[in-house]
N, C-alpha and C positions, 0 to 999 in steps of 0.2 A: 241353718246353723252350721258354720264350718268350724272344724277344730284344726288347731295349729300348735304344733311342738317346736319351740325354739331350740335349735342344737346347742349344746353346752360346750364352749371352748375350754379346754383345759391346757395350760401352757406346759410345753415339754421341758421340765427343769434341767435335763440333762444336756440339752443343746445350750442353753444358757450358761451353764456351768463349764462346759467345754470352751466356750468362746471367752468366757472371763479368764479361764486358766491360760489359754493361748495368749490373751492380751498381756497378762501379768508376765508371762514367760518373755513376750516380745520387750516389753517394757524394761525388765530386768537385764535383758541381755546386752552385753557389751559389743562395740562395733569391733570387727576383726582388726587386729593390728597390722599396721602396714611397715612396721619398723621392728626389727628384732636385732639385739646384740648378744653374741655369745663368742667366747666363754665369758662369764659373768660371775665372779671376779675374773680379771685377766691379768697377765703378766708381761708376755711379750708381743702380743697382738690381739685384735678383736676382729671379728667378722660381723659386719652390718649389713643385714638382709633387709631390701626395701622393696615395697611395690607403691607405686604412684600412679595417680590418676592420669590417663592418658591425655586428658584435655590441657594439662599444664604444660606451657612452653618451656618455661625456665625453672628448672628443679635443681636444688643442690643439697647435699648432706653437709651439715656444720657440726664440728665437735668443740664444745667450749668447756673451760673450767668452771669451778662454782663462782669464780669472780666476774663471770661473763666473758672473759677473754677469748677471742678465736684462736683455737689452736690449729685445726686443719679445716679445709673446705674441699668438696668434691663435686664437680659438676656432673650431673647424672644425664646420661644419653639414652637409657632404655628404661621402659616402664618397670620391670623387674631386674634386680641385679643384686649382687653380693659384692661387698667391698671389704678386702682385707687391709686393715691399719696396723703398721708396725708401731707398737707402743714401747719398745724397748727405750730405756733412758727417759721415759716420762716420769714426772713425780706422782708417787702413790697418792690415790685420792679418788674423788668422785667426779666424773665427767658427765656432760650432757650432750646427747647427739640428737640434732632435729633435723627433720625433713621440711624443707621449705619449697613452696611452689609458687611461682610468680611474686617472690619477695615476701610471702606470708607463711609462718610456720604451720604446718599442718599436724605434725605430731613429734613428740619429743619422748625420749626415755633416758635412763640413767645407766651408767656402768662404772665399775670400779677397777682402778690398777692398783696391784698389790706388789710389793718388792719381793 
């Protein structure tokens, strides 16, 4: 007659909870911005800081008004750069700056010009 005791496996609830918490943090996290505009609102100038993917060959920054009309366009030669745009004389209002890579917009943000 042989006696056998089956081991009892109790799950470690702390490990599961930790993984779920980490998953939720990752899910709710936003991607880091590659496009920043300051000061916002602006009067005489804005500075546009961008970081683009090195893989992209043709990169441009485009500034459009809310009607979609192209106001300014800047070819980008470096992966990270800051462009200063003189806005003196521009109409007050909201403008959209977009980062385009290989003809496709990858990120956009708004800025406001005040008088």
